[in-house]
N, C-alpha and C positions, 0 to 999 in steps of 0.2 A: 577726529578724523583718522589723524595719523598714528592714535598709540596704536588704535587699530592694526593699521599695515605693518607697522614695527609686531605688535601680535603676533600676523600670520606669515613671518616672516622668520621669528626668532619663538618657537615655541618655551620662551619663560613667563612667568609670572612676572609680572608689571612690578610686579613689590621686590623684585631686585635688586639692590644696592646699585649706585653706577658703577662702583668698583667691580660685582660679580659679575653685569654687564658685558663691560670690558675683558674683562679675564676669558668670557666664554666666550667671546667673539674674537679673543689671541687663539686661542685654543682652537676654534672652526678654523682660522686662518692657516694656524700649523699643519693640520688635519689633509686640512681637503684645497687648498689653494697655494700656499706655497709649495708642495713638493712639484706641480703642473709647473713652474718656473724653472726651466733651463739656467743654472747659474755656470757666467764661463769662469775658469780655474783659472786655465791657464796664463804666466807673467811672458814665458820667452817659447818660439817654438826655436828649434834648436835644427840644422840641413847637412848629413854630411854626407855630400856628395858620390864620399867612395863611397863608402859602404851600404847604398841605395838604403839610411835610414833617417826617419824624423819622430823627433822624441819635442812631446810636450811635456813645459817645465812649470811645477808653480814651486816659491822660492829654494829651487834647487833639486828637491823633490820631482823625480819621475811622475809622469802620470800618461802617460799613452807611449805604444811606440808603433811605428810605423813604420812598412816595410812600402820605399816608393821608389816609381820611374820614374824617367824622367827626357830629355831629349837624348837623336837617334845623334848627338857630339857633344856628350857632359861636357867633357872633359875640358875644365880651365872658366872664367870669367866670358863671358856674354858680353860682346864686345858691339853686335850690330844685327839687323833684323835679318829672321832665315838664317843665322844662324847655329840653330837649334840646340842652342848653351843654355842652361839654367843662369842668372845672372849669381855672382859672389861678394860675400857683402851682411851689409846688417843695413833691414830696410822695415820695414811696418807694412802688415796687414790689413789694408785699410778699409775694407767695407765689403760683405759676403752680396755673392752674387742666387738668385735664384732660380733667373730662368739662363741660366747659362746651355749652352752647345751639348754642355757637362755634364754629371749627377752634382748637382751645387755646385761652387765652387770659393773663394778665397782671392783677394788680390793683394800682389803683393806690388808695393810702389814703388818700382822700376819700371826707368831711369830714373837716379838719384842726380845736381847737381855734376859732380864727377863725373857719372854714366853717358850723359846728357852732353860735358866738353870734351870727353873723350872722341864720340864718337866724331862731332860736329869738325874736331882738329881733323878726322881722318875724310872728314864728308860722307857718311853715310848716316844713316839713322840709328839707331839705337835700339829700336825695337822695344817693343809694350806688352804690355797686356799680361803678364807673368801673372797666373793660378796657379792655387791649392786646387786638384780638382778633382770628381770620381772618375769612373767609365764614361767612355761616346754614350750621348745617349739611348735606351733601347739593346745595349750592348753589357751591361754588366752584369750579365750573364758568364761571358768568356774573363774575365776577369783573372779568374784563376790561372788562365794564359797570360793573357794580357802584361801581371803586373811581373812577368817573367823575366820583358822584354823592354828598353828602355823605347819609347813610342808617339812621345806628347813630340813639341817643337818650342821643350825649352821651361814648359811647365814641369810644375808637382808633380802624379797620378799616387791615389793609392786607392781602396776597393769604393765601392757605394755603398755597406754598411761600415767602415771606415770614416766616408767622410758625413755622416750621419754621427759620427763621433765626437769627427773634428769640432764639428760647426756648434756644435754645443756647448764643449773646452774650451774655445777662441773667442775673443768678442773681436770685432774692429778698434784699432790701436795698439793690437798686440805686436810687439819688436818678432821676426825672423832672422836667423842668423843662420847663413849659409853659406862653406866654404867645401875643398876637397879635402 
């Protein structure tokens, strides 16, 4: 009975050797299954706030460049909640969020221990929930205008189309380096 089911799934004569069946299976996987799997290829994300540019790298080779929008007061390091700054330093992109208020997003693991200590010393909240995201849901059609301005509260914004590419190329756990 099992042989009949296999013959229906794989249209091969059952007289083929095990080696030939494995080669056939690998060929099918390469043609139909593997191309549908997205491969995260970036090993680091570099953000230059002063140039409004985000670059994805793999072993030093540029995979993609994006023009970005930042918060309304982008110069300098984020020191407290509501300052409309994007943090500067080395962080990790730690999870993807497909249920965002913005078109897809990936979280930057700000604040780190130093950020928290600095805020505690000043008696303020360091803020958080810094994301790389697309446009506000329902407003993607405005990206050609919105990307000319710094409009976020400290997040990093790109177009929705760029966000689709970003999500394919960047896996959770990827380091991000943000500087002015």
